[in-house]
Each structure stands twice: as C-alpha cells, then as structure tokens.
N, C-alpha and C positions, 0 to 999 in steps of 0.2 A: 504494500500500500504506500502511496505517496500523495502528498498534497500539492496541488498546483493552483496558481492564480491564472484565471482565464479572463481576458478582456471582455467587458460587457459590450454588446453591440450598440446599446443606447445608454447614455448616462442621464440620470435623473437631474433635471435642472433644479428642482426643489431641494434635493439633498445636497447638490453642489453649492447651493446658496447657504443652507443651514449648517453645513459641515463645520465651519469655524465655531459657530455657537454650540454645536454638539460637543466639539472638542473642549470648549471652555467649561461646559456643564460636567463632562466626565472628569476634567481636571479638578474641579471643585469637590466632586464626590470622592475622588482618590485622595485629595488633600484632607478632607474631613476624616477619612480613615487613618491617614498618617498622623494627624493631630491626636486622634483618639488613642492610637498606639503609643504616642509620646506622653500620654496622661494629661492632655489638655482638652478643655471643652471645645469641640469643633466649631460651634456657633460663635463662641467668644474669639477663637483664633481667626476665623474667617472675617469676623467683624474688624479685628485689629489689622488684618492684612488688606482688606479691600474697601472698607467703609470709613474708618477713622481718618485715613490720610486725605479724604475728600471733604472734611468738615471745616477746615481752616483755610483762609486765603493764602497764608504763607506756604502751606503744604501744596496748594495748587501750583504755586510758582515753582516749588521743588519738583513737582510732577512734570512741568514743562521743561525744566532743566534736564531731567533724565530722559524725557521723550525725544528731545531734539537730536542727539547723536544717533539714537536708535532709528528714527524716521529717516534722517539723512542717509545713513549707511544702507538701510533696507531698500530705499528707493533706488539707489545705484545697483544693489544686488538683484533687484527685480529685473532690471534690464539684462544683466548677465544671465540670470537663470532662464528668462524667457527666450533668450537666444541660444540656450543649451551650452552655456559656458559657466563652469562651476567655480566661482571665486569664493574660496573658504577663508582667505587671508585678509579680510577687511580689518581685523584687529591690528595686524601689522601695518597696513596702509594708514589706519587711524594714528598709530604711534609715529610713523615717519612724517605724516602731515603735521603733527604737533611739533616734531623736532625741526623740520625745515621752516615752518612758520615762526618758530621762536628764535631764529638766527638774528633777526633785527633787534628785538628787545634784550637779547642776552649778549651778543657779540658787539653790536653797535648801540649799546645802551646810552651813549651820549647824544645820539641823534634824536631830537625831539621835533616831530612834524606831524601834521594831520594825515600825511601819507603813510605813516607807519602801520596803522591798523589795516587799511585796504591792502597794502603790500604783504602784510603777514597772512591775510586770508588767501591771497592769490598764491603765495609761495607754499602755503600749506596744501592747497589743492594740487599744485604742480608736483609737490613731493609725494603725495599719495598716488597720483597718476603714474609717476615714474617708477615707484616701487611696484605698482601693479603691472607695469610693462614687462617686468622680469618673467612672471609666469605666462604672460601673453606671448612674449618672444619664444619661450621654450615650447609652448603648445603649437604656435603657428608655423614654426620652422623646424622643430625637432620632434613634433608629435608627442611631447611629454605630458603626462597626466597633470592637469592644472590643479586638481584637488590636493595632491601631495606637495607640489612645489609652492603653491600659495600658502598652504598651512605651515610648512616648514619655515617659510620666510617670516612668519609671525614671531617665532622665537629669536630670530636674528634681530628683528626690529626692537624687541623688548630688551634684549641684552645690550644692544647698542645704546638705547636710552639709559639703561642702568650705568653703563660705562661712562657716558657723558656726564651725568649728574654726580658721579662719584669722582670724576677726574677733571677734564678740561673746563667743563661748564659749572663746576661747583661754586657756590657763592662764597667768596673770600671772607665775607662777614657773617656767614651762616653757622658759626660755631662747629664747623666740621660735619654738619648734617648733610646728607646726600640730596641737596636741592639746589636749583639754580638761583640766581638773583631774582628778586621780585620784578615783575614787569612795571614799567613806567605807566602813569595814568593814561597816556595816549595810546598805549598798547593793550588796553583793557576793553573788551567788548561790552558796550554799555547795556544796562538793564532796560527792559521795555517800559515797565511801570515802577520806577524806583521807590515811589511812596508806599507801595503795597507789598513789594517783594523783590527778589533778586533774579527773576527769570530774565534772560538776556536775548539778544537778537538772533541767536542760533535757532531758536524755535521758529522765528519768522522765516529764516533761511530754509528750514526743513519743510514748512508748509508750502512755501513758494516752489521749492524743488519738486515736491510731490505733485503740485498742480501742473507745473510745466512738463514734467515727464508724462503725466496722464494725457495732456494735450498732444505731446509728441507721439505717444503710443496709439492714440485714437484717431488722429487727424493728419498725420504726416507720412510721407513715403518711408522715412527712416523707421518709424514704428511698424509699418507693414513689413519692411525688410527683417526687422528683429523677429517678428512673429513667424514669418515664413521660414527663415533659416532655423529657427528654434524647433519648428514642427517637422521640417524635412529639408535637410541640406541639399538633397538632389533636386527637389522642386525649386529651391532657391537658386541653384545654378542655372536651371532652365529660365528662370526669370531674370538672369543677369546679375545676381547678387554674389558677392565674394564672401565665403566663409572665413577666410583669413582676415579680411578687413573687418569683419564683424567681431572676430576675436579681439583685435586691437581696440576697436571702438568700445566694446562692452567692458573690457578690463580697464582701459584708461578712464572711462566715464565713471565706473563704480569706484575706482581708486581715487579719483579727484573728489568725489563726494565724501568718501571716508576720510581723506586728508583734510577737507574743509571741516568735517565734524571734529577731527582731532585738534586742530588749532583753535576752533571755536570753544571747545571744552576747556582747553588750557587757558585761553585768554579770558573767557567769560566766567568760568567757575572756580579755577584754581589760582591763577595769577602768577604761576611759575612752573617750571618743570620739576618733576620728582620721579622716583623709580616706578611708581604705580600711578598712572593717570586714568585708568579705565578699570571698572569692575568686570569687564568682559563684554563691552558694548558690541564689538565686532562680531562675536559669536552669537549673542542674543539677537542681533539684527537678522540673523538667518531665520530664527523663529518668527520674528516680526514679519519678514517678507512672506513666509508661507502662510502664516495666520491671516495676513491681508490678501491672500490669494494672488500674490504677485501683482496686485493692482495698486498703483500709487495712492489712490484715495483710500482704499482699504487699509493701506499701511499706516496712514495717519491714526486710524482707530486702534489698530493692533499695537502700534508704538506706544500709545497712551496706556493700553492694558499692560504691556510688559514693563513700562516705566512704573506702573502702580505696584508690580511685584517687588521691584527694588525698594520703593518707598515703604510699602507695607512690611517688607522684611525688616527694615530698620526700625519701624514702629513696633513690630511684634517682639523684637529682641528686648525692648524696654518694658512693654506692657504685659507680656505673658512669659518672658524669659526663655525663648527658643533660640537655637543657633542661627547664625547668618547663613548657614548652609541650606536652611529650609527654602530660601529664595531660589537657590540653584535647583533644588528638587522640584519646586513648582514649575520652573521654566522647562526642566527636562520632561516632566509629565505633560506639559502643554505641547511640546514638540512631538512627543510620542503619540498623543491622541490626535493631533492635527494630521500627522502622516498616516496613522492607522485609519482614520475616517476617510481620508482622501483615497487610500488604497482600496478600501472596501466599496467606495463609490464608483471607482473606475474598473475594478476587477471583482470577480466573484470567486469564492473558494470552491475548488472541485477536488474530490477525493478520487484518485485513480488506483484501481486495483490491478495488480500485475496479472499477466496472462496465466501464469501457473496457478495462482490463487483462484482465479475465475474458473479454470478447468476443474480444479480440485473441489470447488464448491458445487459445480454442476454434477460431478461424479458422486458426491456425498448425497445429493438429492435423489 
C-alpha cells in the first residue's frame, strides 16, 4: 500500500478563498492545546496573544513597526514565488541592506545633509538587490539550486554584520559593547504620528509597495510575464519571455525590497547597528507571503497577523509567563496549516494498493 497525492481536476474557489482563514482557525485550536499542555488557561493565553496588544494606541504603533518589514519583504517574495523562483534568503538581503544603508551615518558621520536619509534608503535597496544577485547568477548561468544558495548566504550576511559591529564599525564611545555609533538625527526615519507613537514611514513604504506590485501584477505586461513563466516556462518561451531575465528580475526586485526593509528597520526602530537587528523577519515573511496567497493586498492583512504574533508573544511573556519560543511555535503551526490546507485543496489523497496485495485479496475471497 502506498499513499499518493492526485491533482484535482477542478479546484474549489470557495475553499481556495477560505483556506487562509481555515489555517488560522486550526492554528488557534492547536495553540489552545499547546497552552493547555503548558498548564495555562487557553482562553487567557489567546487573549494575551491576540487581543490585549490591540487595546492601546501605542501597541498599534508597535504592530505597524513589526508589520512593515514583514509586508515589504513578503511583497518582493510574492513576485519571486509566482515566477517559480524560490528566494529563501531574504533574511540575508535584509541584513546586507541594513549594512550598506548604514555606511553614510557610520563611516561618514560628519556629513550632515537632508540627502543622507534618501541616500541611505537607496543604498540599502541596492545592497539587498546585489546580495540577491548572487543566487540569481548561480541559478541563471550554472543551474544551481537557489533555495540552498540563498539560504546559505543568510549566515554569511549575519556573520559579516557581527564582525563589523565587533570590529571596524564598533562605537569608540560604546564602552566596548558590540554596537555601532548612534545615527545622527538626519539619518533617522521619522515617525508618522509622533504625538501618539513611534510607528515610522517604513509602514507607509510597505503599503505603497504592496499597492504598486498589485497594480503591476494585475494590469501590466510584466505581471503577465511573471504569471506565465511561473505556471509554464515552455509557454513563456513561446510567448517570447526569457526565463533567465525573469530570474534576474525577481531576485533583484525581492532583494531590493528586503534591503529597503533592513535599512528602514535600523534607521527607524533601532538607530544603530548591532549583532541582532531582526527576530527573523526574512523567514517569517515567507509565511506572510503564502498566508496572503501571494497577493500583495492579501499580504498586507497577513503581515499584520504575523506582526501580532510577535507583539502578542512579548505581551504573553509578561502576563502569563510563557517562553518567547511560543511565538516561533505559533508561526510554525501557521505555516504548517497554510501549506496543508493548500495541498488538500489542490490535491486529493489516494491510497494505492500494490498488485500483489490486490491479487492476494481476490484469491482470499
């Protein structure tokens, strides 16, 4: 006996629409079981995770801060994934974008100009794009698996950041702590509503990126090219589209948005470089992209949901005394159920009996 997945001849549009909601519901049920096993009241724990962070204005600002990099990165990844190019290394591109964008306020800290911040954002996007060009080059010209190369480059980026803040870029006035010098005021991304909280313009960048990419995918030839090549490379060639050019475009585009997210996070939320600048935004953005059905507008909603798991995890540590690892478990459960629901929507499970077993069964009868 063996179990096979057989592609369904027709996919239910209703289940395709409710799949993310079903995955969320299953995640909440599994999370309740997890909290019960930890000896916590499930309703109290879920309230601390998903309700309490939404009750204060300042926490809504924190939600926007955590959602901004998730949405920016996931929007870029959606272009990659819909073109059938699997960029798993957005975390590394996020880190390199933060490093390259920080060159001006750290190395040229004496330069004070209104141009500093725009140049930082541009340099961050370019840095992320150039780092994403490495797996693009390896796939386009050497047929290398982009999943492995982009993932391994994450660790190179993180170790490079660690080396910089402990060495050449360490703040000489920082009491030997592994941090860079603080950014000057003109290098700080300003808040949107300073009177009510510290949410900054990265959230606006994320919303604009999602809207523009949605427009590109729906109304432009480039969007049509992405969809065609993603569904069938052979059909794309007949239409005159180049799969190699699409590899370069999708990786550079997603890397640029990840790099922009990196420098925006450092400039807007942290104010300097340090060994850890991300709780794993680049990896969580993969969940955001799939939960949003690879649709840029859906990614806005899913980015807010995943940002809530970060915020709720921090609140739950204080209110009910659970580990910060619970956040990771929630995100892992959500990805598992999203992929499981999608698999069962597009495929049905079929049990195949071997020929020998079938003959033996008939003989026994």
